N, C-alpha and C positions, 0 to 999 in steps of 0.2 A: 504493499499499499503505500503510494507516495503521499506523505502528509500535506505538503505543500498544495498538490493539485486538489485533494480533497478539500482542504479548508477553502482555497480560491473557488472550487465549484459550489460549495455551500453558499459563500458569500454572492456568486453570481445568481444562483437560482433563488436566493432569499431576495436579491435585489429585483429580480423578475416578478416575484410575486408580492414585493412591496412589503416585506417583514424583515425585521431585524434578525440576525442569525440566532442570538440568544433566545428571542422569542420563539423562533422556529423550533429551536432545540428543545425548549421547555414544553411547548405545545404539542409536539410530536410524541413527546414521551422518552426521547433520546437522553434528555437530561441538559439542565441549563449550563452545566460546566462542561459540556462535551468538548467544544473546540478549546477552551482555554487549558483542559487537561491535555489535549493533543499537542497544541503549540508549547505549553510551558513544560509538561512533564514527559512528553513523548509517549503518553499512554494511547494505546491503539484501542479504538471503540469495537465494542462487539458487533457481530454481523447483524444481530438484532436491532442495535441502536441505529446502525446505519440504514438498515432497511425501514426503520420507523421513520427516520428523517427523510429519506427518499419517497416514501409514500406521502408524507405531509406536504413535499414540495411539489409532487405530481411528477417525479421523474424515476427512472430506473435506479437500482442500485448501482449498476455499471456506470450510468451516466454520472452518477454522484461521485464515484471513484475515478472518473476520468479513464475508464478502461477502454481500450480499443481492441475489440475482438477479432481474430483473423476470420477470414472468410471461411464459412462452413459450407462451401459448395452451393450457395443459394438457400440454405436452410436458415429460416427465421427462428431464432430461439425464444421460448416463452419466458416471462418474468421469472418464475420458478427456476428454469434452466439457468438463466443469468445469476440468480441468486445463489445458485449452487456453485457456479464458478467463482463468484465474490467470495463465498464462504471458503472454498480451497485457497484462495489468495490470501484471505485475511487470517487463515489458521495458522497456527505455530507450527512449524516444521515437524516438531515431535508428535502432532496429531495427524499428519498425513498419512502415517502407518495405519491408523485406526480407520481413516476414511478410505485408503486404498483396500483394505480388508472388506469394508462394507460394499464398495463399488465393484469389487471383483466377483461379487456374486451374480452380477447384473451384466457382465461383459459379454459381448457376443462372440 
């Protein structure tokens, strides 16, 4: 997760919506201190909090994170699929083994 891009995008989408970032964070349920904790302490927000804020701002989690997804051969990914990708990218590397174990059950 690129923290600077995330903060920049939050501010951009808040401006488009006409709301202050702290208000958006509070009203979305993501937590009024979300951005200050990220900027000052380097605390990475949970996937849940990023998703709450994205929903409040009316954007996808991927848009909020500034992710550029590679072409999927013309396949449009659903919001929950994009959230799964975002979760993977936000997850601590030590959690990737757990996720890989779960995903391996469904591989073709």
